[in-house]
C-alpha positions as YAML, in Angstrom:
chain: A
units: angstrom
residues:
- id: 1
  name: MET
  ca: [0.00, 0.00, 0.00]
- id: 2
  name: PHE
  ca: [1.40, 3.40, -0.94]
- id: 3
  name: THR
  ca: [1.88, 6.19, 1.57]
- id: 4
  name: PRO
  ca: [1.38, 9.93, 1.01]
- id: 5
  name: GLU
  ca: [5.18, 10.21, 1.15]
- id: 6
  name: ASP
  ca: [5.49, 7.67, -1.69]
- id: 7
  name: ARG
  ca: [3.00, 9.65, -3.73]
- id: 8
  name: GLU
  ca: [4.80, 12.96, -3.19]
- id: 9
  name: ARG
  ca: [8.19, 11.43, -4.01]
- id: 10
  name: ILE
  ca: [6.93, 9.92, -7.28]
- id: 11
  name: ARG
  ca: [5.12, 13.09, -8.30]
- id: 12
  name: ALA
  ca: [8.23, 15.20, -7.65]
- id: 13
  name: ASP
  ca: [10.36, 12.78, -9.68]
- id: 14
  name: LEU
  ca: [7.94, 12.87, -12.61]
- id: 15
  name: LEU
  ca: [7.83, 16.67, -12.63]
- id: 16
  name: THR
  ca: [11.63, 16.85, -12.49]
- id: 17
  name: THR
  ca: [11.85, 14.43, -15.40]
- id: 18
  name: ALA
  ca: [9.33, 16.46, -17.40]
- id: 19
  name: ARG
  ca: [11.27, 19.70, -16.89]
- id: 20
  name: SER
  ca: [14.34, 18.07, -18.43]
- id: 21
  name: ASP
  ca: [12.45, 16.57, -21.38]
- id: 22
  name: ALA
  ca: [13.00, 18.92, -24.33]
- id: 23
  name: ARG
  ca: [9.83, 17.68, -26.00]
- id: 24
  name: ILE
  ca: [7.65, 18.99, -23.17]
- id: 25
  name: THR
  ca: [6.53, 22.64, -23.20]
- id: 26
  name: GLY
  ca: [4.61, 22.76, -19.95]
- id: 27
  name: GLY
  ca: [3.53, 20.69, -16.99]
- id: 28
  name: ALA
  ca: [0.59, 20.87, -14.61]
- id: 29
  name: ILE
  ca: [-0.79, 19.16, -11.55]
- id: 30
  name: THR
  ca: [-4.42, 18.28, -12.14]
- id: 31
  name: GLY
  ca: [-7.09, 16.54, -10.11]
- id: 32
  name: SER
  ca: [-7.68, 16.97, -6.39]
- id: 33
  name: ALA
  ca: [-4.10, 18.01, -5.55]
- id: 34
  name: SER
  ca: [-4.40, 21.06, -7.81]
- id: 35
  name: VAL
  ca: [-7.16, 22.55, -5.67]
- id: 36
  name: GLY
  ca: [-6.00, 21.44, -2.22]
- id: 37
  name: ASN
  ca: [-8.42, 18.51, -1.88]
- id: 38
  name: GLU
  ca: [-5.88, 15.69, -1.82]
- id: 39
  name: ASP
  ca: [-6.40, 13.04, 0.85]
- id: 40
  name: ARG
  ca: [-4.88, 9.72, 1.92]
- id: 41
  name: TRP
  ca: [-6.43, 7.89, -1.03]
- id: 42
  name: SER
  ca: [-5.79, 10.39, -3.83]
- id: 43
  name: ASP
  ca: [-3.87, 9.36, -6.92]
- id: 44
  name: ILE
  ca: [-1.33, 11.35, -8.95]
- id: 45
  name: ASP
  ca: [-2.72, 13.44, -11.80]
- id: 46
  name: LEU
  ca: [-0.30, 15.22, -14.12]
- id: 47
  name: ALA
  ca: [-0.60, 16.75, -17.57]
- id: 48
  name: PHE
  ca: [2.09, 17.75, -20.05]
- id: 49
  name: GLY
  ca: [2.12, 19.70, -23.29]
- id: 50
  name: VAL
  ca: [4.20, 18.27, -26.12]
- id: 51
  name: ARG
  ca: [5.90, 20.67, -28.54]
- id: 52
  name: ASP
  ca: [5.35, 18.60, -31.67]
- id: 53
  name: ALA
  ca: [2.13, 16.59, -31.87]
- id: 54
  name: ALA
  ca: [3.98, 14.00, -33.96]
- id: 55
  name: ASP
  ca: [6.22, 13.31, -30.94]
- id: 56
  name: ILE
  ca: [3.39, 12.31, -28.61]
- id: 57
  name: SER
  ca: [3.52, 8.62, -29.48]
- id: 58
  name: HIS
  ca: [7.29, 8.48, -28.90]
- id: 59
  name: THR
  ca: [6.91, 10.45, -25.69]
- id: 60
  name: LEU
  ca: [4.32, 7.97, -24.48]
- id: 61
  name: VAL
  ca: [6.64, 5.06, -25.24]
- id: 62
  name: ASP
  ca: [9.54, 6.64, -23.36]
- id: 63
  name: TRP
  ca: [7.49, 7.66, -20.35]
- id: 64
  name: THR
  ca: [5.80, 4.28, -20.16]
- id: 65
  name: ALA
  ca: [9.17, 2.52, -20.14]
- id: 66
  name: ARG
  ca: [10.28, 4.83, -17.34]
- id: 67
  name: MET
  ca: [7.16, 4.08, -15.27]
- id: 68
  name: TYR
  ca: [7.75, 0.33, -15.52]
- id: 69
  name: ARG
  ca: [11.48, 0.64, -14.91]
- id: 70
  name: ASP
  ca: [11.61, 3.23, -12.15]
- id: 71
  name: HIS
  ca: [8.24, 3.12, -10.42]
- id: 72
  name: ASP
  ca: [7.26, -0.57, -10.41]
- id: 73
  name: CYS
  ca: [4.28, -0.21, -12.73]
- id: 74
  name: VAL
  ca: [2.33, -3.44, -13.34]
- id: 75
  name: HIS
  ca: [-0.20, -2.32, -15.97]
- id: 76
  name: HIS
  ca: [-1.56, 0.71, -17.81]
- id: 77
  name: VAL
  ca: [-4.56, 1.79, -19.87]
- id: 78
  name: ASP
  ca: [-5.26, 4.76, -22.13]
- id: 79
  name: VAL
  ca: [-8.24, 7.11, -21.98]
- id: 80
  name: VAL
  ca: [-8.56, 9.47, -24.95]
- id: 81
  name: ALA
  ca: [-10.39, 12.80, -24.79]
- id: 82
  name: GLY
  ca: [-10.05, 14.85, -27.94]
- id: 83
  name: ALA
  ca: [-6.38, 15.62, -28.51]
- id: 84
  name: TRP
  ca: [-5.48, 14.50, -24.99]
- id: 85
  name: ILE
  ca: [-4.23, 11.01, -24.19]
- id: 86
  name: TYR
  ca: [-4.45, 10.02, -20.52]
- id: 87
  name: ARG
  ca: [-2.18, 7.08, -19.77]
- id: 88
  name: VAL
  ca: [-3.27, 5.60, -16.46]
- id: 89
  name: PHE
  ca: [-0.68, 3.51, -14.62]
- id: 90
  name: LEU
  ca: [-1.22, 1.03, -11.81]
- id: 91
  name: LEU
  ca: [1.81, 0.65, -9.54]
- id: 92
  name: ARG
  ca: [2.57, -2.41, -7.45]
- id: 93
  name: ASN
  ca: [1.91, -0.40, -4.29]
- id: 94
  name: THR
  ca: [-1.66, 0.22, -5.63]
- id: 95
  name: LEU
  ca: [-1.03, 3.89, -6.44]
- id: 96
  name: GLN
  ca: [-2.75, 5.16, -9.58]
- id: 97
  name: VAL
  ca: [-0.73, 7.59, -11.69]
- id: 98
  name: ASP
  ca: [-2.55, 9.46, -14.48]
- id: 99
  name: ILE
  ca: [-0.28, 11.23, -16.95]
- id: 100
  name: ALA
  ca: [-1.92, 13.19, -19.75]
- id: 101
  name: PHE
  ca: [-0.13, 14.29, -22.89]
- id: 102
  name: ALA
  ca: [-1.51, 16.86, -25.33]
- id: 103
  name: PRO
  ca: [-0.15, 18.90, -28.21]
- id: 104
  name: ALA
  ca: [1.15, 22.25, -26.93]
- id: 105
  name: ALA
  ca: [-1.68, 24.10, -28.69]
- id: 106
  name: ASP
  ca: [-4.26, 21.99, -26.80]
- id: 107
  name: PHE
  ca: [-2.50, 21.94, -23.45]
- id: 108
  name: GLY
  ca: [-4.35, 24.07, -20.93]
- id: 109
  name: ALA
  ca: [-7.00, 24.07, -18.24]
- id: 110
  name: ARG
  ca: [-9.83, 21.81, -19.39]
- id: 111
  name: ALA
  ca: [-11.37, 22.16, -15.91]
- id: 112
  name: ALA
  ca: [-10.87, 24.14, -12.72]
- id: 113
  name: THR
  ca: [-8.57, 21.40, -11.44]
- id: 114
  name: PHE
  ca: [-5.44, 22.57, -13.28]
- id: 115
  name: GLN
  ca: [-2.35, 24.09, -11.64]
- id: 116
  name: LEU
  ca: [0.43, 25.02, -14.05]
- id: 117
  name: VAL
  ca: [3.80, 24.11, -12.53]
- id: 118
  name: PHE
  ca: [6.16, 25.08, -15.32]
- id: 119
  name: GLY
  ca: [6.18, 26.19, -18.94]
- id: 120
  name: ASP
  ca: [3.26, 27.49, -20.95]
- id: 121
  name: ALA
  ca: [-0.42, 26.64, -21.19]
- id: 122
  name: ALA
  ca: [-2.85, 27.60, -23.93]
- id: 123
  name: ASP
  ca: [-6.23, 29.21, -23.35]
- id: 124
  name: ILE
  ca: [-8.57, 26.39, -24.35]
- id: 125
  name: PRO
  ca: [-12.31, 25.76, -23.88]
- id: 126
  name: ARG
  ca: [-13.26, 24.03, -20.65]
- id: 127
  name: ALA
  ca: [-14.76, 20.56, -20.83]
- id: 128
  name: GLY
  ca: [-18.53, 20.87, -20.71]
- id: 129
  name: VAL
  ca: [-20.81, 19.43, -18.05]
- id: 130
  name: PRO
  ca: [-23.50, 16.93, -19.06]
- id: 131
  name: LYS
  ca: [-26.71, 18.46, -20.37]
- id: 132
  name: SER
  ca: [-29.86, 17.76, -18.36]
- id: 133
  name: ALA
  ca: [-31.85, 16.92, -21.51]
- id: 134
  name: GLU
  ca: [-29.31, 14.25, -22.43]
- id: 135
  name: LEU
  ca: [-29.39, 12.74, -18.94]
- id: 136
  name: VAL
  ca: [-33.20, 12.68, -18.94]
- id: 137
  name: GLY
  ca: [-33.33, 10.96, -22.32]
- id: 138
  name: LEU
  ca: [-30.71, 8.37, -21.43]
- id: 139
  name: ALA
  ca: [-32.43, 7.64, -18.10]
- id: 140
  name: TRP
  ca: [-35.77, 6.72, -19.68]
- id: 141
  name: LEU
  ca: [-33.93, 4.84, -22.43]
- id: 142
  name: TYR
  ca: [-32.22, 2.70, -19.80]
- id: 143
  name: GLY
  ca: [-35.67, 2.28, -18.26]
- id: 144
  name: LEU
  ca: [-37.02, 0.79, -21.46]
- id: 145
  name: HIS
  ca: [-34.22, -1.76, -21.36]
- id: 146
  name: VAL
  ca: [-34.88, -2.54, -17.70]
- id: 147
  name: ARG
  ca: [-38.41, -3.58, -18.55]
- id: 148
  name: SER
  ca: [-37.48, -5.67, -21.60]
- id: 149
  name: SER
  ca: [-34.59, -7.32, -19.76]
- id: 150
  name: ILE
  ca: [-36.84, -8.37, -16.86]
- id: 151
  name: LYS
  ca: [-39.53, -9.68, -19.22]
- id: 152
  name: ARG
  ca: [-36.95, -11.68, -21.15]
- id: 153
  name: GLY
  ca: [-35.49, -13.14, -17.96]
- id: 154
  name: ARG
  ca: [-32.14, -11.45, -18.54]
- id: 155
  name: LEU
  ca: [-31.68, -10.50, -14.92]
- id: 156
  name: TRP
  ca: [-28.02, -9.49, -15.02]
- id: 157
  name: GLN
  ca: [-28.75, -7.19, -17.94]
- id: 158
  name: ALA
  ca: [-31.72, -5.78, -16.04]
- id: 159
  name: GLU
  ca: [-29.51, -5.06, -13.03]
- id: 160
  name: TYR
  ca: [-27.00, -3.28, -15.27]
- id: 161
  name: MET
  ca: [-29.74, -1.14, -16.83]
- id: 162
  name: VAL
  ca: [-31.47, -0.16, -13.58]
- id: 163
  name: SER
  ca: [-28.12, 0.78, -12.05]
- id: 164
  name: ALA
  ca: [-27.32, 2.97, -15.07]
- id: 165
  name: MET
  ca: [-30.75, 4.56, -14.86]
- id: 166
  name: ARG
  ca: [-30.26, 5.33, -11.16]
- id: 167
  name: ASP
  ca: [-26.83, 6.81, -11.84]
- id: 168
  name: HIS
  ca: [-28.31, 9.18, -14.44]
- id: 169
  name: VAL
  ca: [-30.95, 10.30, -11.96]
- id: 170
  name: LEU
  ca: [-28.21, 11.07, -9.46]
- id: 171
  name: ALA
  ca: [-26.28, 12.98, -12.14]
- id: 172
  name: LEU
  ca: [-29.39, 15.07, -12.78]
- id: 173
  name: ALA
  ca: [-29.59, 15.84, -9.07]
- id: 174
  name: CYS
  ca: [-25.91, 16.84, -9.06]
- id: 175
  name: LEU
  ca: [-26.58, 19.32, -11.86]
- id: 176
  name: ARG
  ca: [-29.48, 20.74, -9.89]
- id: 177
  name: PHE
  ca: [-27.30, 21.36, -6.84]
- id: 178
  name: GLY
  ca: [-24.30, 22.64, -8.79]
- id: 179
  name: LEU
  ca: [-22.18, 19.58, -8.03]
- id: 180
  name: PRO
  ca: [-19.87, 17.62, -10.36]
- id: 181
  name: ALA
  ca: [-22.12, 15.34, -12.38]
- id: 182
  name: ARG
  ca: [-19.55, 13.05, -13.99]
- id: 183
  name: GLU
  ca: [-18.25, 9.76, -12.57]
- id: 184
  name: GLY
  ca: [-20.22, 10.08, -9.35]
- id: 185
  name: ARG
  ca: [-17.94, 12.84, -8.06]
- id: 186
  name: GLY
  ca: [-20.73, 14.94, -6.56]
- id: 187
  name: ILE
  ca: [-23.12, 12.28, -5.33]
- id: 188
  name: ASP
  ca: [-21.85, 12.09, -1.75]
- id: 189
  name: LYS
  ca: [-22.45, 15.83, -1.36]
- id: 190
  name: LEU
  ca: [-26.12, 15.60, -2.32]
- id: 191
  name: PRO
  ca: [-28.69, 16.24, 0.44]
- id: 192
  name: ARG
  ca: [-29.89, 13.18, 2.27]
- id: 193
  name: GLU
  ca: [-33.46, 13.78, 1.13]
- id: 194
  name: VAL
  ca: [-32.28, 13.24, -2.45]
- id: 195
  name: THR
  ca: [-30.15, 10.14, -1.93]
- id: 196
  name: ALA
  ca: [-32.22, 8.29, 0.70]
- id: 197
  name: PRO
  ca: [-35.13, 7.43, -1.64]
- id: 198
  name: LEU
  ca: [-32.68, 6.16, -4.22]
- id: 199
  name: GLU
  ca: [-31.32, 3.60, -1.77]
- id: 200
  name: LEU
  ca: [-34.56, 1.77, -2.54]
- id: 201
  name: ALA
  ca: [-33.45, 1.69, -6.18]
- id: 202
  name: LEU
  ca: [-30.44, -0.44, -5.25]
- id: 203
  name: VAL
  ca: [-30.74, -4.08, -6.34]
- id: 204
  name: GLY
  ca: [-30.22, -6.32, -3.33]
- id: 205
  name: HIS
  ca: [-31.10, -9.65, -4.93]
- id: 206
  name: LEU
  ca: [-31.01, -10.85, -8.50]
- id: 207
  name: GLY
  ca: [-34.67, -11.71, -8.84]
- id: 208
  name: ALA
  ca: [-37.45, -10.30, -10.98]
- id: 209
  name: ASP
  ca: [-39.40, -8.98, -7.97]
- id: 210
  name: ASP
  ca: [-36.41, -7.16, -6.47]
- id: 211
  name: LEU
  ca: [-35.42, -5.74, -9.84]
- id: 212
  name: SER
  ca: [-38.95, -4.51, -10.47]
- id: 213
  name: ARG
  ca: [-39.05, -2.85, -7.04]
- id: 214
  name: ALA
  ca: [-35.76, -1.09, -7.65]
- id: 215
  name: PHE
  ca: [-37.00, -0.04, -11.10]
- id: 216
  name: ARG
  ca: [-40.16, 1.55, -9.68]
- id: 217
  name: HIS
  ca: [-38.20, 3.58, -7.14]
- id: 218
  name: ALA
  ca: [-35.68, 4.69, -9.77]
- id: 219
  name: MET
  ca: [-38.52, 5.78, -12.03]
- id: 220
  name: HIS
  ca: [-40.20, 7.74, -9.23]
- id: 221
  name: ALA
  ca: [-36.93, 9.55, -8.52]
- id: 222
  name: LEU
  ca: [-36.44, 10.24, -12.24]
- id: 223
  name: LEU
  ca: [-39.85, 11.88, -12.52]
- id: 224
  name: LEU
  ca: [-39.06, 14.06, -9.51]
- id: 225
  name: GLU
  ca: [-35.79, 15.22, -11.07]
- id: 226
  name: ILE
  ca: [-37.39, 15.86, -14.46]
- id: 227
  name: GLY
  ca: [-39.95, 17.98, -12.62]
- id: 228
  name: HIS
  ca: [-37.17, 20.21, -11.33]
- id: 229
  name: VAL
  ca: [-35.70, 20.63, -14.82]
- id: 230
  name: ASP
  ca: [-38.84, 20.83, -16.96]
- id: 231
  name: PRO
  ca: [-42.23, 20.49, -15.20]
- id: 232
  name: GLU
  ca: [-44.15, 20.36, -18.49]
- id: 233
  name: LEU
  ca: [-41.97, 17.50, -19.75]
- id: 234
  name: ALA
  ca: [-42.41, 15.66, -16.46]
- id: 235
  name: GLU
  ca: [-46.20, 15.80, -16.78]
- id: 236
  name: ARG
  ca: [-46.05, 14.64, -20.39]
- id: 237
  name: LEU
  ca: [-43.79, 11.72, -19.55]
- id: 238
  name: ARG
  ca: [-45.42, 10.75, -16.25]
- id: 239
  name: PRO
  ca: [-48.17, 8.39, -17.51]
- id: 240
  name: VAL
  ca: [-45.83, 6.72, -19.98]
- id: 241
  name: LEU
  ca: [-43.00, 6.19, -17.49]
- id: 242
  name: ILE
  ca: [-45.32, 5.02, -14.71]
- id: 243
  name: GLU
  ca: [-46.83, 2.46, -17.07]
- id: 244
  name: LEU
  ca: [-43.31, 1.43, -18.11]
- id: 245
  name: ALA
  ca: [-42.30, 0.67, -14.52]
- id: 246
  name: ASN
  ca: [-45.50, -1.17, -13.52]
...
């Protein structure tokens, strides 16, 4: 298990290495550490601008070799967002290290969690938050698949769909309260009166009755959240969605 001291030592080493890499034009701490919210369980989040976009693949190769050689990495995975490539490393001590590389022209604050440490950063558009209309539509779409999955006896698929539906309802609530709506980051800050009813939308047993119960509670919560966003839409959808969940 890693310690905060391990994390700080590795982060300092990576930033020192980046400063000496002629291909890199700027480096930033991102994530919770950039805004003073780091805790015992936080990972390392870093981002680097690369002078020549054509060098990104070679830079990734070199940095990946270094992570395995110097920091006891056991596996990695890439997450791509536009021009940014996030290479996520898992170290043997269970520390997660996210290192993002972007062309210099696209390297900048995509969110508020960006602290430039050295070099230059471009003024780029911030990553957008989910749109409530999209969340509403996806939630009832998952609901359609909950019903069909239960009727077809595909209970694992039904559990997947009702969980996704519930997560979209919670994302809608996060938008309503001005909380981060992606990846569950704001859910634990929601008021208890919002989250408590959705505990009933948790699937405790993989049976048709339990799935149907969870589905009904998720649908009730969805209608409440739609009512906060668009009361007219909520009234139009209400009879259809109630019938869907019954």
